[in-house]
C-alpha positions as semicolon CSV with decimal commas, in nm:
position;residue;x (nm);y (nm);z (nm)
1;M;-9,751;-9,022;-6,350
2;H;-10,100;-9,006;-6,461
3;A;-10,267;-9,320;-6,572
4;C;-10,476;-9,344;-6,881
5;I;-10,809;-9,466;-6,852
6;P;-10,761;-9,810;-7,054
7;C;-10,954;-9,819;-7,375
8;Y;-11,187;-10,077;-7,267
9;H;-11,363;-9,817;-7,024
10;F;-11,575;-9,713;-7,312
11;V;-11,600;-10,046;-7,495
12;G;-12,051;-10,129;-7,432
13;V;-12,157;-10,450;-7,424
14;G;-12,517;-10,548;-7,382
15;L;-12,638;-10,564;-6,965
16;Q;-12,662;-10,906;-6,828
17;R;-13,006;-11,043;-6,882
18;S;-13,088;-11,157;-6,517
19;K;-13,019;-10,764;-6,413
20;L;-13,260;-10,659;-6,710
21;R;-13,531;-10,911;-6,618
22;S;-13,520;-10,714;-6,291
23;L;-13,555;-10,356;-6,415
24;L;-13,878;-10,413;-6,676
25;P;-14,161;-10,665;-6,492
26;I;-14,393;-10,345;-6,521
27;V;-14,329;-10,312;-6,908
28;I;-14,327;-10,723;-6,962
29;S;-14,630;-10,739;-6,816
30;S;-14,841;-10,414;-6,977
31;S;-15,059;-10,432;-7,228
32;S;-15,205;-10,141;-7,274
33;P;-15,115;-9,786;-7,304
34;S;-15,013;-9,591;-6,972
35;S;-15,264;-9,314;-6,827
36;S;-14,971;-9,082;-6,715
37;P;-14,851;-8,790;-6,899
38;S;-14,617;-9,015;-7,124
39;S;-14,939;-9,229;-7,326
40;S;-15,041;-8,889;-7,458
41;S;-14,777;-8,895;-7,691
42;S;-14,834;-9,230;-7,819
43;S;-15,105;-9,107;-8,100
44;S;-14,824;-8,870;-8,251
45;S;-14,548;-9,121;-8,271
46;S;-14,767;-9,434;-8,469
47;S;-14,471;-9,483;-8,663
48;F;-14,320;-9,567;-8,369
49;S;-14,298;-9,923;-8,292
50;T;-14,368;-10,066;-7,989
51;P;-14,098;-10,313;-7,783
52;S;-14,165;-10,683;-7,837
53;S;-14,261;-10,830;-7,499
54;T;-13,976;-11,003;-7,506
55;I;-13,644;-10,885;-7,310
56;N;-13,397;-10,929;-7,603
57;R;-13,597;-10,714;-7,821
58;L;-13,705;-10,455;-7,596
59;L;-13,378;-10,318;-7,527
60;P;-13,153;-10,471;-7,791
61;I;-12,800;-10,478;-7,798
62;P;-12,702;-10,117;-7,964
63;S;-12,631;-10,220;-8,368
64;P;-12,347;-10,011;-8,517
65;R;-12,366;-9,644;-8,524
66;A;-12,655;-9,485;-8,723
67;P;-12,609;-9,136;-8,944
68;R;-12,696;-8,849;-8,730
69;V;-12,967;-8,675;-8,798
70;A;-12,959;-8,264;-8,789
71;Q;-12,570;-8,282;-8,721
72;A;-12,421;-7,964;-8,937
73;T;-12,051;-7,874;-8,943
74;R;-11,941;-7,760;-8,565
75;G;-12,054;-7,432;-8,554
76;S;-12,243;-7,382;-8,877
77;F;-12,598;-7,402;-8,885
78;K;-12,735;-7,087;-9,101
79;N;-12,865;-7,315;-9,330
80;M;-12,953;-7,577;-9,109
81;A;-13,314;-7,709;-9,129
82;V;-13,440;-8,023;-8,968
83;K;-13,806;-8,139;-9,006
84;A;-13,990;-8,270;-8,691
85;A;-14,140;-8,540;-8,889
86;S;-13,800;-8,747;-8,991
87;P;-13,800;-8,951;-9,264
88;N;-13,759;-9,317;-9,063
89;G;-14,035;-9,206;-8,817
90;K;-13,835;-9,169;-8,509
91;P;-13,871;-8,937;-8,270
92;H;-13,553;-8,660;-8,220
93;V;-13,380;-8,690;-7,871
94;L;-13,150;-8,376;-7,805
95;M;-12,822;-8,507;-7,553
96;M;-12,726;-8,246;-7,384
97;A;-12,304;-8,420;-7,287
98;L;-12,113;-8,603;-7,428
99;L;-12,149;-8,953;-7,202
100;M;-12,073;-9,299;-7,290
101;P;-12,070;-9,426;-7,613
102;Y;-12,257;-9,712;-7,544
103;L;-12,544;-9,495;-7,403
104;R;-12,486;-9,314;-7,723
105;D;-12,462;-9,610;-7,973
106;S;-12,825;-9,747;-7,808
107;L;-12,960;-9,400;-7,837
108;E;-12,845;-9,311;-8,188
109;S;-12,966;-9,686;-8,320
110;K;-13,326;-9,583;-8,193
111;F;-13,377;-9,224;-8,233
112;N;-13,296;-8,941;-8,386
113;L;-12,983;-8,823;-8,186
114;L;-12,912;-8,474;-8,180
115;P;-12,580;-8,374;-8,044
116;L;-12,635;-8,040;-7,835
117;W;-12,235;-8,087;-7,676
118;E;-12,057;-8,059;-7,981
119;Q;-12,229;-7,729;-8,109
120;S;-12,030;-7,394;-8,086
121;N;-12,359;-7,186;-8,075
122;K;-12,567;-7,336;-7,920
123;D;-12,862;-7,116;-7,916
124;E;-12,890;-7,107;-8,274
125;Y;-12,888;-7,501;-8,318
126;L;-13,164;-7,502;-8,030
127;A;-13,384;-7,254;-8,227
128;S;-13,294;-7,447;-8,539
129;V;-13,454;-7,767;-8,362
130;A;-13,670;-7,640;-8,138
131;D;-14,007;-7,770;-8,325
132;C;-13,859;-8,128;-8,352
133;V;-13,731;-8,196;-8,013
134;R;-13,963;-8,473;-7,816
135;A;-13,671;-8,595;-7,579
136;V;-13,401;-8,448;-7,368
137;V;-13,123;-8,712;-7,252
138;T;-12,917;-8,504;-6,928
139;S;-12,693;-8,595;-6,668
140;T;-12,526;-8,434;-6,394
141;N;-12,303;-8,289;-6,593
142;S;-12,590;-8,038;-6,760
143;V;-12,847;-7,808;-6,666
144;V;-13,235;-7,852;-6,778
145;D;-13,354;-7,581;-6,647
146;A;-13,694;-7,399;-6,727
147;K;-13,477;-7,102;-6,988
148;L;-13,361;-7,418;-7,158
149;L;-13,700;-7,626;-7,186
150;E;-13,892;-7,332;-7,277
151;K;-13,662;-7,325;-7,599
152;L;-13,793;-7,637;-7,709
153;P;-14,189;-7,653;-7,687
154;K;-14,220;-7,979;-7,833
155;V;-14,029;-8,209;-7,524
156;E;-14,263;-8,489;-7,369
157;I;-14,002;-8,630;-7,186
158;V;-13,614;-8,533;-6,978
159;S;-13,441;-8,853;-6,916
160;S;-13,159;-8,822;-6,684
161;F;-12,794;-9,046;-6,666
162;S;-12,835;-9,011;-6,306
163;V;-12,966;-9,080;-5,998
164;G;-13,023;-8,694;-5,856
165;T;-13,219;-8,470;-6,017
166;D;-13,116;-8,162;-5,882
167;K;-12,951;-7,981;-6,210
168;V;-13,327;-8,106;-6,327
169;D;-13,600;-7,814;-6,291
170;V;-13,872;-8,072;-6,188
171;A;-14,134;-7,830;-6,102
172;Y;-14,141;-7,660;-6,402
173;C;-14,157;-8,021;-6,602
174;K;-14,457;-8,119;-6,402
175;E;-14,597;-7,749;-6,486
176;R;-14,564;-7,878;-6,870
177;G;-14,681;-8,202;-6,845
178;I;-14,274;-8,320;-6,931
179;A;-14,217;-8,652;-6,748
180;V;-13,901;-8,687;-6,616
181;T;-13,696;-9,021;-6,554
182;N;-13,356;-9,108;-6,351
183;T;-13,132;-9,393;-6,271
184;P;-13,228;-9,518;-5,882
185;D;-13,179;-9,845;-5,751
186;V;-12,883;-9,970;-5,991
187;L;-12,589;-9,771;-5,883
188;T;-12,719;-9,841;-5,527
189;D;-12,423;-10,063;-5,446
190;D;-12,114;-9,895;-5,605
191;C;-12,230;-9,600;-5,426
192;A;-12,257;-9,802;-5,118
193;D;-11,947;-9,970;-5,212
194;L;-11,731;-9,655;-5,233
195;A;-11,848;-9,499;-4,925
196;I;-11,705;-9,745;-4,740
197;A;-11,362;-9,798;-5,010
198;L;-11,362;-9,390;-4,868
199;L;-11,401;-9,450;-4,481
200;L;-11,101;-9,710;-4,504
201;T;-10,911;-9,492;-4,733
202;T;-10,923;-9,215;-4,552
203;M;-10,915;-9,327;-4,210
204;R;-10,607;-9,567;-4,262
205;Q;-10,427;-9,303;-4,486
206;I;-10,414;-9,580;-4,752
207;C;-10,347;-9,303;-5,051
208;S;-10,096;-9,167;-4,824
209;A;-9,903;-9,439;-4,755
210;D;-9,885;-9,582;-5,062
211;R;-9,722;-9,253;-5,178
212;Y;-9,443;-9,261;-4,877
213;V;-9,365;-9,625;-5,035
214;R;-9,314;-9,503;-5,378
215;K;-9,143;-9,190;-5,299
216;G;-8,910;-9,406;-5,096
217;C;-8,981;-9,254;-4,798
218;W;-8,978;-9,574;-4,594
219;P;-8,615;-9,682;-4,587
220;K;-8,504;-9,346;-4,556
221;Q;-8,768;-9,176;-4,255
222;G;-8,895;-9,505;-4,111
223;D;-9,238;-9,674;-4,044
224;Y;-9,543;-9,445;-4,166
225;P;-9,763;-9,246;-3,919
226;L;-10,014;-9,471;-3,686
227;S;-10,370;-9,392;-3,839
228;Y;-10,742;-9,443;-3,742
229;K;-10,912;-9,757;-3,679
230;M;-11,253;-9,782;-3,858
231;S;-11,419;-10,134;-3,710
232;G;-11,651;-10,063;-3,402
233;K;-11,680;-9,736;-3,494
234;D;-11,997;-9,483;-3,428
235;L;-12,077;-9,388;-3,771
236;G;-12,359;-9,139;-3,829
237;I;-12,565;-9,188;-4,194
238;V;-12,681;-8,828;-4,376
239;G;-13,027;-8,983;-4,554
240;L;-13,130;-9,354;-4,490
241;G;-13,259;-9,387;-4,875
242;R;-13,179;-9,670;-5,078
243;I;-12,764;-9,596;-5,021
244;G;-12,777;-9,479;-4,697
245;K;-12,939;-9,815;-4,605
246;A;-12,665;-10,011;-4,857
247;V;-12,396;-9,813;-4,609
248;A;-12,517;-9,923;-4,341
249;K;-12,540;-10,268;-4,409
250;R;-12,174;-10,292;-4,539
251;A;-12,052;-10,112;-4,197
252;E;-12,269;-10,330;-3,993
253;A;-12,000;-10,615;-4,085
254;F;-11,737;-10,378;-3,973
255;G;-11,936;-10,419;-3,610
256;C;-12,023;-10,030;-3,659
257;K;-12,279;-9,884;-3,476
258;I;-12,469;-9,716;-3,693
259;K;-12,697;-9,411;-3,627
260;Y;-12,873;-9,177;-3,886
261;Y;-13,040;-8,862;-3,983
262;A;-13,344;-8,846;-4,195
263;R;-13,668;-8,685;-4,242
264;S;-13,868;-8,895;-4,050
265;D;-13,790;-9,198;-3,811
266;K;-13,774;-9,484;-3,996
267;K;-13,923;-9,761;-3,834
268;D;-13,867;-10,046;-4,040
269;V;-13,447;-10,051;-3,911
270;P;-13,354;-10,102;-3,630
271;Y;-13,080;-9,783;-3,609
272;E;-13,078;-9,527;-3,391
273;Y;-13,221;-9,219;-3,515
274;Y;-13,140;-8,818;-3,483
275;G;-13,367;-8,490;-3,579
276;S;-13,118;-8,323;-3,637
277;V;-12,757;-8,333;-3,826
278;L;-12,560;-8,169;-3,486
279;E;-12,672;-8,427;-3,274
280;L;-12,571;-8,707;-3,494
281;A;-12,259;-8,548;-3,599
282;K;-12,201;-8,516;-3,162
283;N;-12,227;-8,877;-3,131
284;S;-12,061;-9,023;-3,404
285;D;-11,693;-9,099;-3,528
286;M;-11,761;-9,128;-3,887
287;L;-12,041;-8,905;-4,075
288;V;-12,113;-9,005;-4,460
289;V;-12,366;-8,828;-4,645
290;C;-12,571;-8,976;-4,889
291;C;-12,885;-8,708;-4,896
292;A;-13,080;-8,586;-5,162
293;F;-12,923;-8,221;-5,259
294;T;-13,222;-8,021;-5,198
295;K;-13,300;-7,638;-5,091
296;E;-13,341;-7,821;-4,743
297;T;-13,045;-7,965;-4,759
298;A;-12,758;-7,676;-4,919
299;K;-12,506;-7,672;-4,669
300;I;-12,607;-7,891;-4,391
301;I;-12,277;-7,984;-4,307
302;D;-12,171;-7,697;-4,146
303;K;-11,898;-7,510;-3,911
304;R;-12,086;-7,647;-3,624
305;V;-12,147;-7,989;-3,772
306;L;-11,803;-7,991;-3,852
307;D;-11,693;-7,928;-3,493
308;A;-11,899;-8,153;-3,349
309;L;-11,673;-8,475;-3,524
310;G;-11,404;-8,302;-3,428
311;P;-11,034;-8,371;-3,494
312;E;-11,081;-8,732;-3,464
313;G;-11,370;-8,757;-3,666
314;F;-11,401;-8,831;-4,051
315;L;-11,595;-8,708;-4,266
316;V;-11,743;-8,907;-4,627
317;N;-11,942;-8,726;-4,915
318;I;-12,086;-8,905;-5,229
319;S;-12,394;-8,702;-5,224
320;R;-12,348;-8,320;-5,392
321;G;-12,093;-8,092;-5,348
322;G;-12,397;-7,850;-5,238
323;V;-12,472;-8,060;-4,926
324;V;-12,141;-7,925;-4,746
325;D;-12,000;-7,602;-4,685
326;E;-11,662;-7,646;-4,899
327;P;-11,498;-7,314;-4,754
328;E;-11,567;-7,429;-4,417
329;L;-11,442;-7,769;-4,469
330;V;-11,149;-7,683;-4,574
331;K;-11,092;-7,463;-4,283
332;A;-11,149;-7,719;-4,056
333;L;-10,927;-7,955;-4,248
334;L;-10,650;-7,666;-4,260
335;E;-10,657;-7,570;-3,897
336;C;-10,697;-7,978;-3,774
337;R;-11,044;-7,927;-3,678
338;L;-11,189;-8,226;-3,833
339;G;-10,964;-8,593;-3,858
340;G;-10,987;-8,609;-4,229
341;A;-11,234;-8,682;-4,508
342;G;-11,324;-8,900;-4,801
343;L;-11,450;-8,675;-5,127
344;D;-11,658;-8,817;-5,439
345;V;-11,814;-8,464;-5,495
346;Y;-11,741;-8,098;-5,522
347;E;-11,925;-7,772;-5,473
348;N;-11,794;-7,636;-5,849
349;E;-11,727;-7,954;-6,040
350;P;-11,465;-7,976;-6,206
351;H;-11,265;-7,784;-5,969
352;V;-11,180;-7,912;-5,689
353;P;-10,982;-7,675;-5,417
354;Q;-10,629;-7,692;-5,402
355;E;-10,560;-7,650;-5,037
356;L;-10,686;-7,994;-5,011
357;W;-10,477;-8,156;-5,293
358;N;-10,169;-8,245;-5,047
359;M;-10,362;-8,315;-4,753
360;D;-10,253;-8,660;-4,660
361;N;-10,615;-8,710;-4,470
362;V;-10,813;-8,613;-4,718
363;V;-10,870;-8,865;-5,044
364;L;-11,015;-8,695;-5,357
365;L;-11,200;-8,883;-5,599
366;P;-11,388;-8,700;-5,934
367;H;-11,763;-8,831;-5,903
368;V;-11,683;-9,154;-5,934
369;A;-11,928;-9,342;-5,734
370;S;-12,114;-9,477;-5,967
371;G;-11,835;-9,518;-6,253
372;T;-11,807;-9,889;-6,299
373;L;-11,851;-10,056;-6,621
374;D;-12,118;-10,262;-6,515
375;T;-12,330;-9,977;-6,348
376;R;-12,296;-9,723;-6,644
377;R;-12,394;-10,000;-6,880
378;A;-12,698;-10,021;-6,646
379;M;-12,793;-9,676;-6,625
380;A;-12,763;-9,652;-6,969
381;D;-13,003;-9,945;-7,023
382;L;-13,260;-9,715;-6,837
383;V;-13,244;-9,399;-7,020
384;S;-13,278;-9,554;-7,342
385;G;-13,564;-9,796;-7,203
386;N;-13,754;-9,506;-7,042
387;L;-13,689;-9,333;-7,373
388;E;-13,860;-9,640;-7,571
389;A;-14,168;-9,702;-7,299
390;H;-14,283;-9,346;-7,346
391;F;-14,293;-9,322;-7,702
392;S;-14,463;-9,672;-7,705
393;G;-14,768;-9,540;-7,466
394;K;-14,593;-9,769;-7,220
395;P;-14,549;-9,710;-6,829
396;L;-14,226;-9,566;-6,738
397;F;-13,914;-9,741;-6,568
398;T;-13,809;-9,521;-6,301
399;P;-14,042;-9,193;-6,347
400;V;-13,956;-8,887;-6,092
401;T;-14,264;-8,751;-5,904
């Protein structure tokens, strides 16, 4: 039976003030406009009030939803016109996809929010708002590329509700002087927690054993088959950034021997470095993928790497689906050349290869590594805070450089 998401999942409350203080020191201490590209907008947005130096006024708990600007009946734009200079003086922000209500409420209380996802004819809608959109809010579900941004000549900033920026054409944004922000750090713990959870769940076949009990198999078929131990094993981490280091720290508590692959040897960690993913896989019992998705890391987990892990090796991916050669992964699992896999991301989300659905040694999650109320609210505060900082001439909290 499919479990419904409880309604409290969508109820937004304010970010804990202790966490907020750790995110905003640069804005609290700043008293002069930034010299970054974001500061150039301050003169053209004089009617947008500068946030107070106090935390409570800088990122207030969102007020009740404000009336939307430039929202037409779905599919009807022929008589719609949006003025670049809005009556309330608030900048127009284009929201690419439906995101959590907490973020939407926060943005609507501070900006004129334009909901692109609600429009049946998106091209016609974009044309109607092109001269007023100054910011774009996006996530992993939407693509913000040169083709889109060319239709929006007034855009100054793209604020992503995600740590990854693979869906944003960052190079093009730099060419145009468009600032780009993301939401790092605040989701590190959740992602690292989930990586360890996937290792344990996959290796111990917890999901499969749970189904075994619920289906009444235990009394009829006897004890559940043996699984694999995680503690004390060799763990290879692909990408030792914030999340990779957090995974390593947690795995140390299980007595795991940590090894890693990264673009360079990191002198500030005590772990063994490997210059290639293949060599790392050959010397690991488990492989956790935490690297960013780039041209260099596309399908970096290929057939050779999977074969190097072997029939008693396990793969966990909390990065992006494109980092793994998905067809080869499916083949390796079907042919029992790989011990198992714990996956939170896929090459063509939300579509998951059906061959994986009924495998007891595979755990499938719907891209929820950062999917806790606490973290998503913190991410939403960063998205909103970056926009406020930009339009107030303040330094951005988390610029993508």
